[in-house]
Residue, then its C-alpha position, 0 to 999 in steps of 0.5 A: m671823066p668820060r661818060r662810059t668810063l667808071p671813076p678810078p678808085p682813089p690812089p693808095a695813101h703813099l701816092r696821093t698828091w692832093p695839095d689840100r683837103q678842099t681839092l681832095l673833097t672836090d675830087r671825092g664829091m665828083a666821083l661819088d656823084d658820078l657813081r650815084r648817078r650810074h647806080l640809081g639813075v633812071h636809065r638803069l631802071l629803063l635798061l632793067w625793064l628793057c631786059g624784062l621786055g626781052g624776056v617776055v618776047g623770048c617767052a612768047l616765042l618759046t610758047l608758040p610751038l605749043q600752039f602748033i601742038d595744041g592744034k595738031d598742026p604739022g607745021f610744028f616740025l618745021l617752025g617749032p625748032v625755028l621759034a625755039v631758037l628765036g625764043a632762046a636768042a631773045l631770052a639769053p641777052s636779057v639774062i646776060g644783061v641782068v647778070l652784067g648789071i648786078r656785077h656792075d652794081r657790085r663794082l659801083r658799090e666797091l668804088t663808092d665805099a673806097w671814095l667814102a673812106l677817104d674823108t667825110h663831107p656831110a653835104t656830099d655824103a647826104r646826096l648819096r642817100s638819093p631818097g627820091l630815086s630810091l623810092f622811085w625804084l621801089l614803087s615802080s618795081l613793086a608795080v611791075c611785080a604786081l603786074g607780073l603776079w596778076a598776069s600769072f594768076a589771071a592766066a591760070a585762074y580765068a582759063e576756060p576749056g575750049r577757049d584757052t589752050y595750054a599755050d595761052v596759059a603757059l604764055g600768060m604765066g611765063a610772061g607774068l613770071v618774067l615781069w615778077l622777077t624784073g620787078l623783084i630785082g628792082a625792088a631788091k636793089a632799092a632795098r639794098h641801097y637803103r640798107w647800105a645808106l643806113r650802114r655807111l651813112g647812118p640814119a637820115p637827119r630829121 
């Protein structure tokens, strides 16, 4: 299967042409393994972090005009609109990327459920749990959440009059919020995968 093309859904019952069960299980296993990698692969987590980084850059650009206002710099009238447009241009692709990623995950889950319904094969189905990848998603996402919360609270709690401006606080809190949301999305995905595995595959064997 081409790397950029999702595995097709299994054909309807009246169009299935597998000569025997072993051939069906082979195709089923290949499709499920490809869907598992596309859903929980490390590359998907890196893409999520890249969207988060784009969001942080967008927030930084959007808060720069506030520095001109704090400093009563007349350059605000010239550079302020430009920076606002650049900030929105950096932030919009990140939001769109996250939305498309969520929709892509939904499609992957629908295809996985369709292939699972064809038959059962414990050895193949057990790999779908992906406990290592799921745990990596959860722990790394919680770390990003913690970093975001620390950045937000530190920007507000340690701001000092005369040293830190409203723009500095807004930047810290905005960047922290973006990081927190990025980590929350990753942790929610790991939790959804765990619930799905329990519902469709049952408890993991001891």
